[in-house]
N, C-alpha and C positions, 0 to 999 in steps of 0.2 A: 445459496451461491457467496460463491469468495469471490470479493471483492476488489482485490488488488492483493499485490505483490514485485518484493522488499528481492534484489539478491546481496548478499554479501560475500566482501571479496578479501582471500588476507591472500598474503605472498611468503614466504620464507626467509626473515633478514636474515644476512651476511655480510659477517667484516671485510675489507678488501687491503686490495695489496699498494701501493703510489712509486712510485720509479723507482731507482736498480733494486730498493734491497732489497735480500729474503725478508722476508715477516713469518708469521708462528701463517698454519696454516688457518683454513676461515673459519669461524667456531657458526656451528646451529644454533639459531633465537627462534625464540616460539614469533607466530605466525601472531599479530591482530587482524580475528576477523571485527566482520564492523558492517553496515549495511543500516536505509530508511525502509518502512513503507509507510504506505496511508492507509486508512479502513475506517471506514463512516462507522458511527452505533449503532448498534443492535447487529452487526456484520461483523462475515470476518472473510482475513484478506490469508495470503498464503510466506512468509520468507525463506527465501532460498536461501542457505550458505550450501560456498558457490565456491573459483579459482582460487583454491587451495593447493598451492607447491610446496614438494622435499619432499622426504625421502617417505616410502607406502610404506604405514603404520601392519601391515598385514592382519591374519585373523582376528579377533577378539577389538576390534582397537573401538573405538565410538565418539560420536556427537552428540554433542548432548544441547538441548534448546530449554532456559529456567523461561520461563515467562516474562516477559512484561506483569509492575503495577498488577492490579484487580484483570487481568485480559488469562486464557487459559487456550491450552497449544489441546487443538478438540482433532486434533490427527498428523497423518503423519503419512502420505501419499504418494508416497515414492513407489514404483512399480519398476522394479529393474533385478532384475536374478545375481546375489553375492551380495545384496546387503541385510538384516531383520529392523524392520519398524515400529516400535512403541511407543504408547501416550502411557503416563503413572495417572492412577489412579482420578487424582485429584484436580487432574491440569494443569498444574505448575506446568510440568517437566514432558521433555519430549525427547530419547533417541533411536540414532538410527545407529548397529550394529552390524561392520564389520562381520561379514564368513568367509569370505574367499582371500586368501591371500595375494592375489592374482589382483586385487581391483582397489587399486593406489584409489587416495577419498580426491585426488585431483582430478577424480573425468566424475565428469556432471555433477553435476547441484543439486542438494538436501535440502526438498521443499521442505514443509513444518505451517498445521491452520493453524489464525491465530484466530481469535474471536475476543470481539473490542465489547462489550457490557451496553446495552442500549439509552445507559441516562452517561457515558462516557462525560463529558464536555470537547464542542466540537476546537484543535487546534492546539490541545493538549499533549504536551507527547511524555508518557508513557513514560517513563525509566526502569530498572532490574532487567533488563534482558540482556540473561546471560548466556555465550556463543561457547563450550565448552572440545578440542580434539585429543581429547588421551588416548596412550599405546591397551595394551592390551593385559600389561598391569596399571596402571591405573592409572601414570603418570601423562602431565599436561604436557602437551606438543600444543597446541594454541589457543588463545583464545583469543576471546574480545566480546562484542556484545551489538545488537540491534535500536535504532530507537524504529518508535513505532507512534504515530502520530498518529490523531482523530482528528477522520475528515469529516463529510460531509456528505450529507446522501441528496441525494438526485433532485433537482423541484421538480415538483409535474407544472404540463399547460394546460388547464383542465380548460376553460373559456382564453381565445373562441374555439369554436368547432373547425374541425378542419375539414376544404373541402366546401365551406356554404360561405354562398356574399355577405362581403361587411361591408361596411357603411365607411369610413374613411376613420373617427374619430371611437375603433371598441374597444370596447372592459376587458386588460384582460385578468384573469385572474389563474390561480392556482395555488400547490399546498409546497410547503421549505419545512426549516427545521423553525422554529419560535425563533427570532429576533433577527434570522439572518436579516443584509440589506441585498431585493430581489431587485435587477439588470434586463427590463427587455430587451435583445437586441434586436434591426430585421438582418435581413440575407449580405448586408454589405456592411453588415458589425455597427450601424451606427444608432445609440440611442435612443432606444422605441420613450418610451417613462421606467420609472424604479417606485417603491414601494422599497418597507421592510415587515417584514414579515409576523402574523400578532401570535400569541398567545398559542393562538385555538391550533393553528402553525394554518395560519388559512391569510395568502397575499394578493394588493386590487387596486387595478394600475390604465388610469387612459393619455393614452398621446395628447401628447401635450399641440401636437398639432398634425393633423390632419394626412394618412397615411398615402402615398404616389398608389394611385388607380394603378387596375392587375394583377399581378399574381410575385408572390411573398412570402419569407417565410419570414416566424418568427421563434427563438430562444427566446427563455431564460435563466438565472446565472444567480446560485449561491453565491453572500462573498457571510464567513463568516470567522471572527477571531485569525484572519490569515489564511481560515482557506477558501474550496470553494468548487464549487463544480454546478453542472450545466446541463438541460433537464436537454431531453433530444427534440429536432425544429417542427413546427408542424406548417403546413404546405396554408395559406391562404390566398385567398379575389380578393383586391376592396373592387365594390363597386360603379360604377363611372355614378 
């Protein structure tokens, strides 16, 4: 399942004019394509190239993505007439080819599915991503790259069970990426308890102060190397 999506945006940069003095006609310069996306280890995410403006490149022009180091391109899911997508056998590159001169690249976004390996370290920024827009003759008309950051998978809350009446200081436990700092919050965003996930992926903590009686919600947030992810909220009731 695709876990994340980033948008790559570029614009054609042109020289301008100033004052009343006549200057040479503006000269089109290559666009700089750029964007970022965060994908957890072992997940796929969608990187989208879009926002490119300028001359219509016509049929046979191409938009190519070279995958960041350690990742693979696994799909080109654009479902729009006028473009053909293909992924290289080794997953290092993927390309969209314009099949119609009437459809300029500035229309819509162009998604590439990128897979991050399961052993990638959260918080790491993967380099080596390259984007290239070329005309039918192969001349590069826009170029740039994307930044893929390894994120965190969402932590889980296994205990307490939702809907079961609880005592004021219940044991709260779940799973998360090893080494992640876990913070459990209540429905008002107040800190309930904290722990650090063990090498087995397990964490457990107990509230320092008793939770108030009545209905409440709990949510766990995992943080590691500057990236974070939150669990789904669970409904709880603290018995009087």
